[in-house]
Structure formats: structure tokens, C-alpha cells
C-alpha positions in Angstrom: 0.0 0.0 0.0 1.3 3.4 -1.0 1.0 6.5 1.2 -1.7 8.8 -0.2 -4.9 10.5 1.1 -7.1 7.7 -0.1 -5.2 5.2 1.9 -4.9 7.2 5.1 -7.9 5.3 6.7 -6.1 2.0 6.1 -3.0 3.1 8.1 -3.8 1.7 11.5 -0.4 1.7 13.2 -0.7 4.0 16.2 3.1 4.8 16.1 2.6 7.1 13.1 0.9 10.5 13.5 -1.6 11.0 10.7 -3.1 14.3 9.4 -6.8 15.1 10.0 -9.0 15.6 6.9 -9.5 19.3 7.5 -5.9 20.1 6.7 -6.5 19.3 3.1 -9.0 22.2 2.8 -6.6 24.8 4.2 -5.7 27.7 1.8 -2.3 28.0 0.1 -0.2 30.6 2.0 3.4 29.9 1.0 5.4 29.6 -2.2 8.5 27.5 -1.6 11.4 27.2 -4.0 12.9 23.7 -3.6 11.8 20.1 -2.9 14.9 19.2 -1.0 15.1 17.3 2.3 16.2 20.3 4.3 13.1 22.2 3.4 10.8 19.3 3.9 12.6 18.4 7.2 12.6 21.9 8.7 10.3 24.7 7.5 7.7 22.3 6.2 8.0 20.3 9.4 7.1 23.5 11.4 4.2 24.4 9.1 2.7 21.0 9.4 3.0 21.0 13.2 1.3 24.4 13.4 -1.5 23.3 11.1 -2.1 20.3 13.3 -2.4 22.6 16.2 -4.8 25.0 14.4 -2.4 28.0 14.4 -1.0 28.8 11.0 -3.7 27.1 8.9 -2.0 27.3 5.5 -0.3 25.0 2.9 2.6 25.3 0.6 3.0 25.5 -3.2 6.4 24.1 -4.1 8.2 25.4 -7.1 10.7 22.9 -8.6 13.3 25.1 -10.2 15.1 22.6 -12.4 14.1 19.6 -14.6 16.4 17.3 -12.8 14.4 14.5 -11.2 10.6 14.3 -11.5 7.6 14.9 -9.4 6.0 11.4 -9.9 6.3 10.4 -6.2 4.7 13.7 -5.1 1.8 13.2 -7.6 1.3 9.5 -6.6 1.3 10.3 -2.9 -0.8 13.5 -3.0 2.3 15.3 -1.7 2.2 13.4 1.6 5.4 12.1 3.1 6.6 10.7 6.4 9.1 12.4 8.6 11.0 10.0 10.9 12.3 12.0 13.9 15.2 9.9 15.4 17.8 10.8 17.9 18.5 11.9 21.5 16.7 14.8 23.2 17.3 15.6 26.8 19.2 12.3 27.1 16.1 10.4 26.0 15.8 8.4 22.8 13.3 9.8 20.3 11.8 7.7 17.5 8.7 9.3 16.0 6.9 9.0 12.6 4.8 11.9 11.4 2.9 12.1 8.1 3.4 15.6 6.8 0.5 17.2 4.9 1.8 20.7 4.5 2.3 20.6 0.8 -0.7 21.3 -1.5 1.0 20.8 -4.9 4.4 20.7 -6.6 4.9 22.8 -9.8 7.9 22.6 -12.2 9.1 26.1 -13.3 9.7 25.1 -16.9 6.3 23.4 -17.4 4.0 25.2 -14.9 5.1 28.8 -15.0 1.6 30.1 -15.7 0.3 28.3 -12.5 3.3 29.7 -10.6 2.5 33.3 -11.6 -1.2 32.6 -10.8 -0.1 31.6 -7.3 2.1 34.6 -7.0 -0.8 37.0 -7.5 -3.0 35.1 -5.0 -3.4 37.6 -2.1 -3.6 34.8 0.4 0.0 33.8 -0.3 2.2 36.1 1.7 5.4 34.1 2.3 8.2 32.9 0.0 10.7 30.3 1.3 13.7 29.1 -0.6 16.6 26.7 -0.6 18.2 26.7 -4.0 21.6 25.8 -2.5 24.4 28.4 -2.1 24.8 28.5 -5.9 21.1 29.7 -6.2 21.7 33.1 -4.7 23.9 34.6 -7.4 24.0 37.6 -9.8 22.2 37.4 -13.1 21.9 39.6 -16.2 19.1 37.7 -17.9 16.0 39.2 -19.6 13.1 38.2 -17.4 10.5 39.2 -20.0 11.5 36.3 -22.3 10.3 32.9 -21.2 10.9 31.4 -17.7 13.9 33.1 -16.0 16.7 30.6 -15.4 18.1 32.0 -12.1 16.4 32.0 -8.8 16.8 35.9 -8.5 15.2 36.1 -11.9 12.3 33.9 -11.0 11.7 35.8 -7.8 11.9 39.1 -9.6 9.3 37.9 -12.1 7.0 36.8 -9.3 7.4 40.1 -7.5 6.6 42.0 -10.7 3.5 39.9 -11.3 2.4 40.6 -7.8 3.1 44.4 -8.1 1.0 44.6 -11.3 -1.9 42.6 -9.8 -2.0 44.7 -6.6 -1.4 48.0 -8.4 1.6 48.7 -6.1 -0.4 48.2 -2.9 2.3 48.7 -0.1 0.5 46.1 2.0 0.6 43.4 -0.6 4.3 42.5 -0.5 5.8 39.1 0.6 7.8 37.9 3.5 10.9 36.4 1.9 12.7 33.7 3.9 15.8 32.3 2.1 17.3 29.3 4.0 20.4 29.0 1.8 23.5 28.4 4.0 25.3 31.7 3.3 25.7 34.6 5.6 23.1 37.4 5.3 21.2 35.3 2.8 18.3 37.6 2.4 20.4 40.7 2.1 22.4 39.1 -0.7 19.2 37.8 -2.4 17.6 41.3 -2.3 20.8 42.9 -3.7 20.8 40.5 -6.7 17.1 41.0 -7.3 17.5 44.8 -7.3 20.5 44.5 -9.6 18.6 42.4 -12.0 15.6 44.8 -11.9 18.0 47.7 -12.9 19.5 45.6 -15.7 16.0 45.0 -17.0 15.2 48.8 -16.8 12.2 48.1 -14.7 9.9 50.8 -13.4 11.2 52.9 -10.5 7.9 52.6 -8.7 8.2 48.8 -8.8 11.8 48.9 -7.6 10.7 51.1 -4.7 7.9 48.7 -4.0 10.4 45.8 -3.8 12.4 47.7 -1.2 9.5 49.0 0.9 6.6 46.5 0.6 8.6 43.3 0.9 10.4 41.9 4.0 13.6 40.1 3.1 14.5 38.4 6.3 18.0 36.8 6.9 17.6 33.4 8.4 19.8 30.6 9.9 18.7 27.0 9.7 20.2 24.1 11.8 19.0 20.5 11.6 20.7 17.4 10.4 18.4 15.9 7.7 20.1 12.8 6.3 17.1 12.3 4.0 16.3 8.9 2.7 16.6 6.0 5.1 19.1 3.2 4.3 17.6 0.4 2.4 17.3 -2.1 5.3 16.0 0.6 7.6 13.4 1.7 5.0 12.2 -1.9 4.6 11.9 -2.4 8.3 10.1 1.0 8.9 7.6 0.6 6.0 6.9 -2.9 7.0 6.1 -1.8 10.5 4.0 1.2 9.4 2.1 -0.7 6.8 2.7 1.5 3.7 5.3 2.5 1.2 6.6 6.0 1.0 9.2 7.0 -1.6 9.4 10.5 0.0 10.1 9.3 3.5 12.9 11.2 5.3 14.8 11.1 8.5 15.6 14.1 10.7 17.3 14.6 14.1 15.1 15.9 17.0 17.0 19.2 17.3 15.8 22.0 15.0 16.4 25.7 14.7 15.1 28.3 12.3 16.3 31.8 13.4 14.5 34.6 11.4 15.7 38.1 11.6 12.9 40.7 11.9 11.4 43.0 14.5 8.4 43.9 12.3 5.2 43.1 14.2 3.4 42.3 10.9 6.1 39.8 10.0 5.8 38.2 13.4 2.0 38.0 13.1 2.1 36.4 9.6 4.7 33.9 10.7 2.3 32.5 13.3 3.7 29.0 13.0 6.5 30.2 15.3 4.0 30.3 18.2 3.9 26.5 18.5 7.4 25.6 17.4 10.1 26.2 20.1 12.8 25.9 17.4 11.6 29.0 15.5 13.1 32.2 16.8 12.0 35.5 15.3 14.4 38.1 16.6 15.8 41.5 15.6 19.3 40.1 15.1 20.3 36.4 14.4 24.0 36.9 15.1 23.6 35.2 18.5 22.4 32.0 16.9 25.2 32.2 14.3 27.8 32.4 17.0 26.3 29.6 19.1 26.3 27.3 16.1 29.7 28.3 14.8 31.6 28.0 18.1 29.7 25.4 20.1 28.6 23.0 17.4 31.0 23.5 14.5 33.9 24.5 16.6 33.5 21.5 18.9 33.3 19.2 15.9 36.5 20.7 14.5 38.5 20.6 17.6 37.5 17.0 18.5 37.8 15.6 15.0 41.5 14.8 14.9 41.3 13.5 18.5 38.6 11.0 17.5 40.5 9.9 14.4 43.7 9.4 16.4 41.7 7.3 18.8 40.5 5.1 15.9 36.9 6.1 15.8 35.1 6.4 12.4 31.8 7.9 13.5 30.8 10.6 16.0 28.4 8.4 17.9 31.1 5.7 18.5 33.5 8.4 19.8 30.8 9.7 22.2 30.5 6.2 23.7 34.0 6.7 25.1 33.9 8.4 28.5 37.2 10.2 28.1 36.2 11.6 24.7 32.8 12.6 26.0 34.5 14.3 28.9 36.8 16.3 26.6 33.9 17.5 24.4 31.8 18.5 27.5 34.7 20.3 29.2 35.8 22.0 26.0 32.3 23.7 25.7 31.8 24.3 29.4 35.2 25.7 30.3 36.6 27.3 27.2 34.2 27.8 24.3 31.2 28.8 26.3 32.8 31.4 28.6 34.7 32.9 25.6 31.5 33.8 23.6 29.5 35.3 26.4 28.4 38.9 25.6 25.4 41.2 25.9 23.3 38.9 23.8 24.6 35.4 24.7 23.9 34.4 28.3 25.2 31.5 30.4 21.8 29.9 30.0 22.1 30.1 26.2 25.4 28.4 26.3 24.3 25.6 28.7 21.1 24.9 26.7 22.9 24.8 23.4 25.8 22.8 24.8 23.4 20.1 26.0 21.8 19.9 22.6 25.2 19.5 21.0 25.9 16.5 23.3 22.6 15.0 22.4 23.2 15.5 18.7 26.7 14.0 18.8 25.3 10.9 20.6 22.5 10.3 18.1 22.5 6.5 17.6 20.7 6.8 14.3 23.3 8.9 12.5 26.6 7.6 11.1 28.4 11.0 10.9 31.9 10.1 9.6 34.9 11.9 11.1 36.7 11.6 7.7 33.9 13.7 6.2 34.2 16.3 9.0 38.0 16.5 8.3 37.4 17.8 4.8 39.0 21.2 4.4 40.2 20.9 8.0 42.6 23.9 8.0 39.9 26.2 6.6 37.5 25.1 9.2 40.2 25.8 11.9 40.6 29.3 10.5 36.9 30.0 10.3 35.7 28.4 13.6 38.7 28.4 16.0 40.9 31.4 15.3 38.2 33.9 16.2 37.6 31.8 19.3 41.2 32.0 20.3 41.1 35.8 20.0 38.0 35.9 22.2 39.8 33.7 24.8 42.8 35.9 24.9 40.8 39.0 25.3 39.8 37.5 28.7 42.9 35.5 29.7 46.7 35.6 29.3 47.2 31.8 29.5 46.5 29.0 27.0 43.1 27.3 26.7 44.2 23.7 27.4 41.3 21.9 25.6 41.6 24.1 22.5 45.4 23.5 22.5 44.9 19.7 22.7 42.5 19.8 19.8 44.8 21.9 17.8 47.8 19.6 18.6 45.8 16.6 17.4 45.1 18.4 14.1 48.7 19.3 13.6 49.6 15.6 14.1 46.9 14.5 11.7 48.5 16.9 9.1 51.8 15.2 9.4 51.3 13.2 6.2 53.3 11.3 3.7 53.1 12.1 0.0 52.0 9.4 -2.3 51.6 10.2 -6.0 50.8 13.8 -5.3 48.3 12.9 -2.5 48.9 13.5 1.2 48.0 10.5 3.3 47.7 10.4 7.1 50.2 8.2 8.9 49.2 8.2 12.6 45.9 6.4 12.6 44.8 2.7 12.1 43.0 3.3 8.9 45.0 5.9 6.9 43.3 8.1 4.2 44.1 10.9 1.9 43.7 14.3 3.4 41.4 16.6 1.4 42.8 20.0 2.4 44.1 22.9 0.3 46.9 23.5 2.9 48.0 19.8 3.0 51.1 20.5 0.8 52.2 23.5 2.8 51.8 21.7 6.1 53.6 18.6 4.7 56.5 20.9 3.8 56.6 22.3 7.3 56.7 18.8 8.9 59.4 17.8 6.4 61.8 20.4 7.8 62.7 18.1 10.7 63.3 20.8 13.3 61.3 23.7 14.6 58.4 22.4 12.6 55.7 23.0 15.3 56.9 26.6 15.8 57.0 27.2 12.1 53.5 25.8 11.6 52.0 28.1 14.3 53.9 31.1 12.9 52.9 30.5 9.3 51.1 33.6 8.2 50.7 32.1 4.8 48.4 29.5 6.4 46.8 31.4 9.3 47.1 35.0 8.2 48.5 35.7 11.7 51.2 34.3 14.0 49.5 31.9 16.4 52.6 31.6 18.5 52.0 35.2 19.6 49.2 34.0 21.8 50.7 33.7 25.3 51.5 30.1 26.2 49.7 28.7 23.1 52.8 27.3 21.4 54.1 25.7 24.6 50.7 24.1 25.2 50.4 22.8 21.6 54.0 21.5 21.5 53.6 19.8 24.9 50.5 18.0 23.8 52.1 16.9 20.5 55.0 15.5 22.5 52.6 13.7 25.0 50.5 12.2 22.2 53.6 11.0 20.5 55.0 9.4 23.6 52.0 8.0 25.6 49.1 8.1 23.1 46.0 10.3 22.8 43.9 8.1 25.1 46.4 8.6 28.0 46.5 12.3 27.3 42.8 12.6 27.5 42.7 10.6 30.8 45.5 12.9 32.1 43.6 16.0 31.2 40.5 14.7 32.8 42.4 13.9 36.0 43.8 17.4 36.2 40.3 18.8 36.0 39.4 16.9 39.2 42.6 17.8 41.0 42.0 21.5 40.2 
């Protein structure tokens, strides 16, 4: 049996949450660019939950921007799909199945452009959501009056122009535009490209002013691991238990965050789904959430990656089963990262709550997050996530952060590679692999010197764009940990660091 509206009464397994019939009569209120799993696992998840609680009461028209893939599964299933929420939340295992009924229809831009424009002029539709990947928000010089625009800014401009013409420039008829692409200030960049394209197309100044004043382009930050399709055996087991087939079934972790930047009361009112979703935060400035994610989640991943690899762990969840590694991760966030990022917007409570969620996410038994994948572009990740953190630490202290120094030392050891046919292979772990890092050659050359290599690595402005040995005590701490790891092993070093914590 396939999942669709007609078969809903036949689904009797009480472990799956089904939609009520009234949801299918709700009006369309959102145009969404993208059918990807992140959108279906985050914004659409929130919309569905709000609808079930009688709050937002609106459905989504999806625009499929490219011809890659098809919409057959959406058509066969009446746009229904199952979201499997699996992971750890507040130290408890979560395993839920929810049938999402937030999508009303899926339109393909090249085939259904007239219907898309028709939706754009529907006054009930007030929200536009997108995730066209980072490559989607880009400059364009196309003529939007000829056929279907190829770029996302072009499509959005055409939709805005259709709306402007239909509403005769009504200042209250604009959209709330919520890009979820993973770039900084995503809405600001999208708005800039839309306005540039409007100028290139010599569009009416009244229309350009309407774009600027009647529409709310809101920067957003999204955070949720959405692996997407279940593995083959897992899918067979899940569908057998639930009693139906679902080609659109996806898996998500319990944690979710959608930070939306706005202080406009009308925006807050129209985004009413936030009222019943604790993961949605509509705030005047989302920088706080960027910093929490960058330092506590991404930074902890980066600093613990080489340690986990040197210990022989291939996945995050396996590493977190080790008490010494878990202690390192917890102490790193509690004693060094968290205190360093406190400011007028980030409180101790913010740090504690987010840190606990990071531990839960790292321990998720349903995810096979590979440390090798996390090590991709390792040096660039250190530069982006850790150097700013070091600067913050040294604004408060004049001694080295021991946990950060240990993570950095493990990274330096991991980057002590051997060159094989132009590739740089690790040589200090049980299962060696080729490092994918643009600085691998430079660091290989530093290690090859045979003396003063640690000092030279930290001092390398060609790599770091600053001299890391200038931080008081940092070189000594890193060099000391490298010596200890080389002599007694990373496991013993972790145990020793944990013991020092209790002695202090």
C-alpha cells in the first residue's frame, strides 16, 4: 500500500501521527522554491505542526526550479510524506513517525510557469521560502521578460513583478521572503541581486521602490541534520512496521532551529507558526544564533575531529560512547568555548542549553556521521571556527586554553602526512586516508623540515594570516600536547587532562 490521502484510513499503526482531513482544505499561503530534504525536514515540518495545532492554517505551493528528477512520487502520494524523527533529546531516545501534509502541490518552473504566476498573485499567499543551495543566490543579467527566468533571483523578480502589477503597487501586498540557503546574510544578498537584475531589466522605479519597501527580506539561519532517505534495510523495516510504502520518507534529528531576523510586528504576526514551534526564533538580530552554532557546534566538531581519528573512531556516535572523549567534548564547551563567547546577547543559559543539545546531537545513535567527512578542508575550518575563538579567549585570559590547544595539537599531528603520487596521506591512525585540504602540501613541507616544525606551523602567516605563537603560552601548550600524544598516546593524554580537572 502506498501512502496517499485515499489510503490514510487504512493506516492503523498507532506509532505514526496522521493528518486530519480538515488540513486538506486549508488555503495556500506559501510559495516554496525547492523540494529538498532540508526544506521538507525543517520549514515544512514547522508548518505541518502548526497546522495540526490549528495555528497557521495554510499550505505550501512548491516550485521545482530545475528539470532534474521528477515529481511522480509527489503526484502519486498526493504530496504526503513521512518524517522520521530519530535521535536523542534531553538524554532520551526519540523515534517518531509523522505524516506531513503541509504541501498542497508541486509545480515545475519550466512546465507550470503560468500556474506559478497565478499563485504569485494570490493575495492569500504572503510568504516565500527558498533553498536553492548556495549557488542559487547569485548575480544574473538575464532578460526576465522572455520565457521562464533561469536563475532564482530572476524567477523571484518575475514573481514580484506579477504581484506588483496585480495589486497595483499596494504597499501592504508584499511578501515575507525567507531564504534558507547556507550563506551569511542570505536575504540581504538575495535582495541585492534581485534589485541589480531589476535595474539591468530597466524596470519601473515605482516597482523597484515597492520591492524595497513593501517586501520583507529576512535573513535566516537553519540548523538541523536531515540525512534524508533511510538506508535500504532501515526503510524496509520501517515501512513494513508502518504498513505502507513512501518514496518521499525522510529522517531528521530531533534538534531543530530556524532563526529569522525581523522586528516587524506584521512579519511576526504572519509567521504565526512560530508560536507552536520552540525551534523557531523571530528576533531583531540572528547573530547570537550564528555564534552559538559556529563556536559550540561547528567549533567543537572541528577541535574534536582529529582526536577522534587518532583514537581510531570512524563515526561521531562511536566516539561519544568513550567516557574520556565525552569528557573532553563537554569540558571544551563548558570551560573554554562557552565562557569565551558570552556577551550582551549570549547568556550562560544560552550556552548551557545549546551545549546540552550538542551532546545529544553528537550521541545520536541513528546517525553515522563520519569523522573523515568532518575532516574535509580541515585547515579552513580551523581558520573559520577556531581562530576567532582564540582571539576571544585571549581577550579574557593571558594563558593558553588547554582543551583548544589539545584539539589543535591533534590536528597538527593529523596533518603530518606522507606524500604518495601527489596525494597527502595520514600516517598516525589505524586506517589511513588521503587528506582533502588545500593546505596539506604547505603543512607537509613544514613537517618535512625536521626541526622547529611545530613553531613554524604556528607562525605560518601564509596559512593562518596571523602568528599563532604570539598568543601567550599557546605554542608551549600545543608543542607539549604533541610530545605527549607521540609518547603516551591520545587516550592517555585525555585521561591525564580529565584527571587534572578533578585535581584542580
